[in-house]
C-alpha positions as CSV (number, residue, x, y, z in Angstrom):
1,M,-22.3,-5.1,13.8
2,T,-25.9,-3.2,12.4
3,D,-26.3,-3.3,9.0
4,L,-26.6,0.2,8.1
5,T,-29.3,-1.5,4.8
6,Q,-31.6,-2.6,7.5
7,G,-33.0,-1.4,11.1
8,A,-36.6,0.9,10.4
9,G,-35.9,4.1,12.8
10,Q,-32.0,4.5,11.6
11,H,-33.0,4.7,8.0
12,A,-35.5,5.2,5.3
13,Q,-35.3,3.3,2.2
14,V,-36.8,5.0,-0.9
15,A,-36.9,4.0,-4.6
16,G,-33.9,2.9,-6.6
17,G,-31.8,2.0,-2.9
18,H,-31.4,5.0,-1.4
19,R,-31.1,5.1,2.1
20,H,-30.9,8.0,3.9
21,A,-29.3,8.2,7.7
22,D,-31.5,9.9,10.1
23,E,-29.1,12.6,12.4
24,R,-27.5,8.9,14.3
25,L,-23.7,9.8,14.3
26,V,-23.3,6.0,12.4
27,P,-20.1,4.4,13.9
28,L,-16.8,4.1,12.0
29,E,-16.7,0.7,11.8
30,E,-20.1,0.2,10.2
31,V,-19.3,2.4,7.6
32,Q,-16.0,0.7,6.9
33,E,-18.3,-3.0,7.2
34,L,-20.8,-1.3,4.9
35,V,-17.9,-0.1,2.0
36,I,-16.3,-3.3,2.4
37,R,-19.4,-5.5,1.7
38,R,-20.4,-4.0,-1.0
39,S,-16.3,-3.4,-2.5
40,R,-16.5,-6.4,-5.5
41,R,-13.5,-7.5,-6.9
42,L,-12.6,-6.1,-10.3
43,G,-11.4,-9.3,-12.5
44,L,-8.1,-10.4,-13.0
45,V,-5.7,-9.4,-15.8
46,E,-2.3,-10.7,-16.6
47,L,0.6,-7.4,-16.1
48,P,4.3,-7.4,-16.7
49,L,5.9,-7.3,-14.5
50,G,6.9,-4.0,-14.8
51,E,3.6,-3.1,-13.9
52,A,2.8,-5.2,-11.3
53,A,4.1,-4.3,-7.9
54,G,1.6,-3.6,-5.4
55,A,-1.1,-5.7,-6.7
56,V,-2.5,-8.5,-5.7
57,L,-0.9,-11.9,-6.8
58,A,-4.1,-14.1,-7.9
59,E,-2.3,-17.4,-8.5
60,D,0.6,-19.3,-6.6
61,I,3.9,-19.1,-7.9
62,V,5.2,-22.7,-8.1
63,V,9.1,-23.0,-8.7
64,E,9.5,-25.5,-11.7
65,E,13.8,-25.5,-11.8
66,P,16.0,-25.1,-8.3
67,I,17.3,-21.5,-7.5
68,P,19.7,-21.0,-8.0
69,P,19.8,-23.7,-10.6
70,F,23.5,-24.4,-9.8
71,A,25.9,-24.5,-7.0
72,N,28.0,-21.3,-7.4
73,T,30.1,-19.0,-5.6
74,A,29.2,-16.1,-3.3
75,M,32.6,-14.4,-3.4
76,D,35.6,-13.5,-5.8
77,G,38.1,-15.6,-4.6
78,Y,39.4,-19.0,-5.4
79,A,37.8,-22.3,-6.5
80,V,39.9,-25.0,-4.2
81,R,39.7,-28.2,-2.2
82,S,39.1,-27.8,1.5
83,A,41.2,-30.6,2.3
84,D,43.9,-28.8,0.5
85,T,44.2,-25.8,2.8
86,I,44.6,-27.6,6.1
87,G,48.0,-26.3,7.5
88,A,47.3,-22.9,6.2
89,P,49.3,-20.5,5.2
90,V,49.4,-23.2,1.7
91,V,50.5,-22.4,-2.0
92,L,48.7,-23.6,-4.7
93,R,49.1,-23.3,-8.3
94,V,46.6,-21.7,-10.0
95,V,45.2,-23.7,-13.4
96,G,42.4,-21.2,-14.9
97,M,39.8,-18.5,-14.3
98,L,36.1,-19.1,-14.2
99,P,33.9,-15.4,-14.7
100,A,30.3,-15.5,-14.0
101,G,28.6,-16.6,-17.3
102,S,30.7,-19.3,-18.2
103,P,30.5,-23.1,-18.1
104,P,32.5,-25.0,-15.4
105,P,35.6,-26.9,-17.5
106,E,35.4,-30.7,-17.6
107,A,38.1,-31.5,-15.5
108,P,38.2,-32.2,-12.0
109,L,39.9,-29.6,-10.0
110,G,43.2,-31.6,-8.8
111,A,45.3,-31.8,-5.8
112,G,47.2,-28.6,-4.8
113,E,45.3,-26.9,-7.8
114,A,42.9,-23.6,-7.6
115,I,40.6,-21.7,-10.2
116,Q,40.1,-17.9,-10.0
117,I,36.6,-17.2,-10.2
118,M,34.8,-14.5,-10.1
119,T,30.8,-14.0,-7.7
120,G,28.1,-16.1,-9.6
121,A,30.1,-18.3,-11.4
122,P,29.4,-22.0,-11.1
123,M,31.7,-24.5,-9.0
124,P,34.1,-26.0,-11.1
125,P,34.4,-30.3,-10.3
126,G,36.4,-31.3,-7.7
127,A,36.2,-27.9,-5.9
128,D,34.4,-27.7,-2.3
129,A,35.5,-24.2,-0.9
130,I,36.0,-20.9,-1.8
131,A,39.0,-19.0,-0.4
132,I,38.1,-15.6,-0.7
133,V,40.6,-13.1,-2.8
134,E,40.9,-10.6,0.6
135,R,42.6,-13.7,2.2
136,T,45.1,-15.2,-0.1
137,E,47.9,-13.6,-1.6
138,L,49.1,-13.7,-5.4
139,L,52.7,-14.9,-5.9
140,G,54.6,-15.3,-8.2
141,E,54.3,-18.2,-11.6
142,G,50.6,-18.5,-11.4
143,S,50.7,-19.4,-7.7
144,I,48.6,-18.1,-4.3
145,R,48.8,-18.2,-0.8
146,V,46.5,-19.0,0.8
147,L,46.0,-17.6,4.4
148,D,43.3,-19.6,5.9
149,Q,42.0,-23.1,6.3
150,V,38.9,-23.3,4.4
151,P,36.0,-25.2,5.4
152,V,34.2,-27.5,3.2
153,A,30.7,-25.2,1.5
154,A,32.6,-22.1,2.7
155,N,31.1,-18.9,0.6
156,V,29.3,-21.3,-2.0
157,R,25.6,-21.2,-2.8
158,P,24.3,-24.7,-3.5
159,A,21.6,-25.4,-6.1
160,G,18.2,-24.5,-4.5
161,S,19.3,-22.9,-1.3
162,D,16.6,-20.1,-1.9
163,Y,13.7,-22.3,-3.8
164,A,13.5,-26.1,-4.3
165,A,12.2,-27.1,-7.2
166,G,8.2,-27.8,-7.3
167,S,8.2,-25.2,-3.5
168,V,5.9,-22.5,-3.8
169,A,7.5,-19.2,-4.0
170,I,4.8,-16.8,-3.6
171,R,1.5,-17.6,-2.6
172,S,-1.9,-16.2,-4.3
173,G,-3.1,-13.4,-2.2
174,V,0.0,-11.9,-1.8
175,V,0.7,-7.8,-2.6
176,L,3.6,-7.9,-5.1
177,Q,7.0,-5.9,-3.5
178,P,9.9,-5.2,-5.8
179,A,10.8,-8.7,-4.1
180,H,8.3,-10.5,-5.7
181,L,8.9,-9.4,-8.8
182,G,12.5,-10.5,-8.5
183,I,11.4,-13.9,-7.5
184,L,9.0,-14.1,-10.6
185,S,11.6,-13.0,-12.9
186,S,14.1,-15.7,-11.1
187,V,11.7,-18.1,-11.2
188,G,11.4,-17.3,-15.8
189,R,8.0,-15.2,-15.4
190,S,7.8,-12.2,-17.7
191,S,4.6,-11.5,-16.6
192,V,2.0,-12.4,-13.7
193,R,-1.9,-13.0,-13.3
194,V,-3.3,-10.1,-10.9
195,W,-6.7,-9.0,-9.2
196,R,-7.2,-5.7,-11.2
197,R,-6.5,-2.6,-9.3
198,P,-9.6,0.4,-9.9
199,V,-9.1,3.6,-11.9
200,V,-9.7,6.4,-9.3
201,G,-11.1,9.4,-10.6
202,V,-10.7,12.7,-8.4
203,M,-12.8,15.4,-8.5
204,S,-13.3,18.9,-6.7
205,T,-17.1,20.9,-6.6
206,G,-17.0,24.9,-5.8
207,D,-17.8,28.0,-7.4
208,E,-15.2,29.6,-4.8
209,L,-12.5,27.3,-6.4
210,V,-9.6,28.7,-8.4
211,E,-6.9,26.2,-10.3
212,P,-3.0,26.6,-8.5
213,G,-1.4,29.4,-10.3
214,L,-4.2,31.7,-11.0
215,P,-4.9,34.9,-9.3
216,L,-7.8,35.1,-6.5
217,A,-10.8,37.1,-6.9
218,P,-12.2,38.3,-3.5
219,G,-13.7,35.5,-1.5
220,Q,-11.9,32.7,-3.9
221,I,-9.9,29.9,-3.0
222,R,-7.3,28.0,-4.5
223,D,-7.9,24.0,-4.9
224,S,-5.4,21.9,-3.2
225,N,-8.5,18.7,-2.3
226,R,-7.8,17.6,-6.2
227,V,-4.2,17.5,-5.9
228,T,-3.5,16.4,-2.8
229,L,-6.3,13.4,-3.4
230,C,-4.7,12.0,-6.2
231,A,-1.1,12.1,-5.2
232,L,-3.2,9.6,-2.4
233,V,-4.6,7.8,-4.4
234,R,-1.2,6.9,-6.3
235,A,0.8,6.4,-3.0
236,S,-2.0,3.9,-2.2
237,G,-0.8,2.1,-5.5
238,F,-4.1,2.8,-7.5
239,P,-4.2,4.7,-10.7
240,A,-5.7,8.0,-10.3
241,L,-7.6,10.2,-13.2
242,D,-7.9,13.8,-12.2
243,L,-11.8,15.2,-13.0
244,G,-11.2,18.4,-12.7
245,T,-13.3,21.2,-10.9
246,V,-17.2,21.4,-11.0
247,R,-19.1,24.1,-10.6
248,D,-21.8,24.1,-7.7
249,T,-24.9,23.7,-9.7
250,E,-26.6,20.5,-10.0
251,A,-26.7,20.1,-13.7
252,A,-22.7,20.5,-13.8
253,V,-22.4,18.4,-11.0
254,E,-25.3,15.4,-12.5
255,E,-23.1,15.7,-16.0
256,A,-19.5,15.4,-14.5
257,L,-20.6,11.9,-12.1
258,T,-22.6,10.5,-15.2
259,R,-19.2,11.3,-17.4
260,A,-17.3,9.6,-14.4
261,L,-19.6,6.5,-15.0
262,G,-17.9,5.4,-17.9
263,A,-13.8,6.2,-17.1
264,C,-13.8,5.2,-13.6
265,D,-14.2,2.0,-11.3
266,V,-14.6,4.6,-8.2
267,V,-14.8,8.0,-8.3
268,L,-14.2,10.3,-5.5
269,S,-15.3,13.9,-5.0
270,S,-14.9,16.5,-2.2
271,G,-17.2,19.3,-1.4
272,G,-21.3,19.6,-2.0
273,V,-22.3,17.2,0.8
274,S,-23.0,18.8,4.0
275,K,-26.2,20.8,4.2
276,G,-26.1,24.0,2.6
277,E,-28.0,25.3,-0.1
278,F,-25.5,24.5,-2.9
279,D,-24.2,21.2,-1.7
280,F,-25.4,19.1,-4.6
281,V,-23.5,16.4,-5.0
282,K,-25.9,14.2,-2.6
283,V,-28.5,15.1,-4.5
284,V,-27.5,14.0,-7.4
285,L,-26.3,10.8,-6.2
286,D,-30.1,9.8,-5.1
287,R,-31.5,11.0,-8.1
288,L,-28.9,8.7,-10.2
289,A,-29.5,5.9,-7.6
290,T,-33.4,5.7,-7.7
291,V,-33.0,6.1,-11.4
292,A,-31.4,3.3,-11.7
293,G,-34.1,1.3,-9.9
294,E,-32.8,-1.4,-8.1
295,D,-29.0,-1.8,-9.5
296,G,-28.5,1.3,-7.7
297,E,-27.8,2.2,-3.8
298,S,-26.9,5.7,-2.5
299,F,-26.4,6.7,1.6
300,E,-26.1,10.1,3.0
301,L,-24.4,9.4,6.6
302,A,-23.1,11.7,9.3
303,V,-20.2,9.5,10.8
304,A,-19.7,9.7,14.0
305,I,-16.0,10.7,13.5
306,R,-13.8,14.1,14.3
307,P,-13.2,15.4,11.2
308,A,-14.9,14.2,8.3
309,K,-18.7,13.7,9.9
310,P,-20.9,13.9,6.7
311,L,-20.0,11.5,4.1
312,A,-22.2,11.0,0.6
313,M,-21.8,7.3,-1.2
314,A,-23.4,5.7,-3.9
315,W,-23.1,2.3,-6.2
316,L,-24.5,2.5,-9.7
317,P,-24.0,0.5,-12.9
318,R,-21.9,1.6,-15.0
319,P,-22.1,1.6,-18.8
320,G,-22.7,-1.1,-20.7
321,G,-23.9,-3.8,-18.4
322,A,-22.4,-7.2,-17.9
323,E,-19.3,-8.8,-18.2
324,G,-19.1,-12.5,-19.8
325,D,-21.8,-14.2,-17.2
326,H,-21.7,-11.9,-14.0
327,R,-23.0,-8.3,-14.1
328,A,-19.7,-5.8,-14.1
329,P,-19.3,-4.7,-10.7
330,P,-20.7,-1.2,-9.7
331,V,-18.8,2.2,-10.1
332,A,-18.0,3.4,-6.4
333,F,-18.8,6.9,-5.8
334,F,-17.8,8.8,-2.3
335,G,-18.8,11.8,-1.5
336,L,-16.2,13.2,0.7
337,P,-16.2,16.6,2.8
338,G,-15.0,19.7,1.1
339,N,-12.4,20.6,4.4
340,P,-9.2,19.6,3.1
341,V,-8.2,17.1,5.9
342,S,-11.7,15.9,6.4
343,A,-11.6,15.0,2.5
344,V,-7.6,12.8,3.8
345,V,-9.4,11.2,6.6
346,S,-12.1,10.3,4.7
347,Y,-10.5,8.4,1.8
348,L,-7.9,7.2,4.2
349,M,-10.3,5.4,6.5
350,V,-13.3,4.4,4.1
351,A,-12.4,5.0,-0.1
352,L,-9.3,3.5,0.3
353,P,-10.6,0.4,2.4
354,A,-12.8,-0.1,-0.9
355,L,-10.3,0.1,-3.3
356,R,-8.2,-2.1,-1.6
357,A,-11.2,-4.5,-1.4
358,M,-11.8,-3.8,-5.0
359,A,-8.1,-5.0,-5.7
360,G,-8.4,-8.2,-3.5
361,H,-6.9,-7.5,-0.9
362,A,-7.5,-9.7,2.0
363,D,-7.4,-7.4,4.5
364,P,-8.0,-4.0,3.5
365,L,-9.2,-2.4,6.7
366,P,-6.1,0.4,8.0
367,R,-3.9,-1.4,10.6
368,R,-3.9,0.1,14.0
369,L,-0.7,-0.3,15.9
370,P,-0.2,0.2,19.5
371,A,1.4,3.4,20.6
372,V,1.8,5.5,23.7
373,V,1.4,9.7,23.9
374,G,4.2,11.4,24.3
375,E,4.8,15.0,25.2
376,G,2.1,17.4,25.1
377,G,-0.6,14.4,25.3
378,L,-3.4,14.3,22.9
379,T,-6.6,16.1,23.8
380,P,-10.2,15.1,22.2
381,S,-13.2,16.7,21.7
382,R,-16.3,15.8,24.0
383,D,-18.9,15.6,21.6
384,G,-19.5,11.6,21.2
385,R,-17.1,11.4,17.9
386,L,-14.0,9.7,17.6
387,N,-10.9,11.8,17.4
388,L,-8.7,11.1,14.3
389,L,-6.1,13.4,15.1
390,R,-3.2,14.0,13.5
391,V,0.1,12.9,15.2
392,E,3.9,12.2,14.5
393,I,4.7,8.4,15.0
394,A,7.8,7.8,16.2
395,V,9.6,4.3,17.5
396,A,11.2,5.9,21.0
397,A,14.8,5.8,22.0
398,G,14.7,5.8,25.8
399,S,16.5,9.4,25.5
400,P,15.1,12.5,28.1
401,G,11.6,13.6,27.6
402,T,10.7,9.9,26.3
403,A,7.3,9.2,27.9
404,P,7.5,6.6,30.4
405,G,7.9,3.1,29.9
406,A,8.1,3.9,25.3
407,S,11.6,2.8,25.2
408,G,11.3,0.8,22.1
409,R,8.1,1.2,21.4
410,L,5.8,4.3,19.0
411,V,5.1,7.3,20.4
412,A,2.2,9.6,19.2
413,R,2.8,13.3,19.4
414,S,0.2,16.0,17.9
415,A,1.6,17.7,14.6
416,G,-0.2,20.3,15.2
417,G,-3.2,22.2,14.4
418,Q,-6.4,19.5,14.7
419,S,-9.0,22.2,12.2
420,S,-10.1,20.6,9.3
421,H,-9.1,23.4,6.9
422,Q,-5.3,22.8,9.2
423,L,-3.2,21.5,5.6
424,S,0.3,22.1,8.2
425,G,-0.7,19.9,11.0
426,L,-1.8,17.3,8.4
427,A,1.7,18.3,6.3
428,S,3.7,17.1,9.7
429,A,1.8,14.2,10.8
430,N,2.6,10.2,9.6
431,G,-0.4,9.0,11.1
432,L,-3.7,9.4,12.8
433,A,-3.9,8.7,16.3
434,L,-7.9,7.0,17.4
435,V,-8.4,8.7,20.9
436,P,-12.6,8.7,21.9
437,S,-14.4,11.7,23.2
438,G,-13.7,12.7,26.3
439,D,-11.0,13.4,28.6
440,P,-7.3,14.4,26.9
441,F,-4.9,11.7,27.1
442,A,-1.8,12.1,29.5
443,E,1.7,11.3,28.8
444,G,2.4,7.7,28.7
445,A,-1.8,6.9,28.1
446,E,-2.0,4.1,25.5
447,V,-4.1,4.8,22.4
448,D,-4.1,3.3,19.4
449,V,-2.6,4.6,15.3
450,I,-2.7,4.3,12.0
451,L,0.5,4.6,10.1
452,F,0.0,6.5,6.3
453,G,3.7,7.7,6.2
454,P,7.2,6.3,7.2
455,L,8.0,6.5,10.8
456,A,9.8,9.8,12.0
């Protein structure tokens, strides 16, 4: 894969590590490789379990005692001796009750005896099975009738049946899900060591932008990008800071980006990266990288995708300089296009992999899944760019109208309008179809997709 920081004739290097891309369309894979290579992990933190969901584990979790720690019942019912139920139905004498959380009796269960027991309670000595309450009948004078023969170990959870002492319950590198937090709690952990997740600042640029709820003057539009990107960042598992709207002046953009250096690990801006007279984000990032010298680096790229062709990126040193014996990871800036759909696509395909890499994910790139094209087909452009079409992805059920050969597979259908300003199509979509430039993909054709929402 070509290194975007190399190659005379493709990129010109100037002071401060800035690299100007010419009009060559840079393949998405090259941009992603560049971003991941420059995205350093942010360091380790100890988090309480209530804050650790979605973080990447940075230690192996070794079980010090078996889970469960003692044999216990999986059902409400009666602890019995299996041999006493041979020839059922049989009548047994109830000699006690054992709720969950209580210690077992010291005396072993005798022949013809049973103990009423609640789910999770420890098995009494002498008992080797549980007769579930639904298959018993309560008789007078403290007796029950067991309706079925109960096999040895029926409805009993052995000690260590989930995890044996000394085993590794969770490996380092796992992205912690709710069930992992339950395991951590089960092994006695109240906190866990994880890779720190980047704090992401989000800003919009443009004199035409108005806050939601305010009236519009002629020529103005309401700012949808900032709220969308903040929500996307949080849904991806990262803290987001709303940095507000920045006016279209070079001084305002520089002040906002410089201020963000002290508060964020990553900054997302939308707008100001194209070829217009008021597109100052790329200009300011270039200057900040130049001032930083060897510690700064910026890129202005034309990415070979549709939508989201223009992109500005920079890595700038953070104020204060060092963490321990190593230089602190630089702050990453992603200047995303201003069109709403383009901003979202740039985030999903370029910025999000950087966030995941900084947070310790072993495989930060979006996962591509095979699918077939659904009814209506998919129509790409013919301009040489990879089309990232907004689609509705569902599992085919084999009903009439299902694409040929698609039953049980993922099927991708167009979600509607594909223009870069059309949030309506994006709102109906749960994924992107990666369609090369050229001829339309007919119903039933193979296509790669990326999910960014739940399956339809």
